[in-house]
C-alpha distance (Angstrom), angle and dihedral (degrees) to the residues before:
residue distance angle dihedral
M1 . . .
I2 3.77 . .
G3 3.79 118.2 .
G4 3.74 140.9 -173.3
S5 3.77 140.1 -173.7
G6 3.78 140.3 -169.4
I7 3.79 118.5 20.2
L8 3.79 119.4 -2.7
D9 3.79 104.9 -151.8
V10 3.80 133.7 157.6
D11 3.83 93.2 -77.9
G12 3.81 91.4 48.1
M13 3.79 90.5 48.2
S14 3.79 90.3 53.1
S15 3.82 90.5 53.9
L16 3.79 91.1 44.7
R17 3.80 92.1 51.0
Q18 3.80 91.3 49.7
A19 3.82 91.0 51.6
I20 3.81 91.0 49.1
E21 3.80 93.8 47.8
E22 3.82 90.6 49.3
R23 3.80 90.3 50.2
C24 3.81 90.3 49.2
N25 3.80 90.9 60.0
N26 3.83 88.9 72.7
D27 3.80 124.0 87.4
D28 3.81 121.6 -107.8
V29 3.77 94.2 11.9
A30 3.79 132.9 157.6
V31 3.79 121.1 -172.2
M32 3.79 122.3 -139.9
L33 3.78 117.6 -175.2
D34 3.79 114.3 -156.6
L35 3.79 105.9 -164.1
V36 3.82 97.4 154.3
A37 3.82 90.1 117.3
V38 3.83 92.5 53.9
T39 3.79 104.5 112.7
E40 3.79 98.7 -175.5
V41 3.78 134.1 18.8
D42 3.77 126.7 -160.3
P43 3.82 106.2 -131.3
A44 3.81 89.0 -135.5
T45 3.81 88.9 67.9
V46 3.80 93.4 59.9
A47 3.80 91.4 79.2
G48 3.80 88.2 50.8
L49 3.80 90.2 55.4
A50 3.79 90.4 51.1
E51 3.81 89.8 50.0
V52 3.81 90.5 51.6
A53 3.80 90.0 49.5
G54 3.80 89.1 52.0
F55 3.81 91.1 48.2
C56 3.82 90.5 54.1
R57 3.80 92.6 43.5
D58 3.82 91.3 51.6
K59 3.82 89.4 53.1
G60 3.80 92.0 46.8
I61 3.80 91.9 -114.0
S62 3.78 122.0 144.9
L63 3.81 113.9 -123.5
T64 3.79 124.9 -175.1
L65 3.78 129.6 177.8
T66 3.79 127.8 -150.0
A67 3.80 114.0 -168.6
G68 3.78 143.1 155.7
S69 3.78 125.0 -98.9
D70 3.83 95.7 -98.3
F71 3.79 91.1 52.5
L72 3.80 91.8 47.6
R73 3.82 90.3 49.1
V74 3.83 90.3 56.2
L75 3.81 89.6 50.2
N76 3.80 92.4 48.6
D77 3.81 92.3 45.5
A78 3.80 88.9 52.8
G79 3.81 90.0 53.8
Y80 3.79 98.9 -108.0
N81 3.76 120.7 138.5
E82 3.77 141.2 179.4
E83 3.81 92.3 -79.4
L84 3.79 90.6 64.2
L85 3.81 97.3 33.8
P86 3.81 116.1 22.5
L87 3.79 106.2 -137.2
S88 3.76 128.0 -158.4
């Protein structure tokens, strides 16, 4: 499980992506992002989340995202859905 809190901006997304890619180098891995404690998300990071989801999908790695209602609203407003980012 990889988590985050506070504001998820471009710099935070870069760190998050690096952590996910490192985790994906292991065998038999599934990635769960716990972003419930994220209080604000920069809309520019939404595309980065979709890219990370695609990276995991291309490697055959399961990725799920748990987030609060404000975070999910930003994702929905940006046009992303559960196909692109599996939500739990």
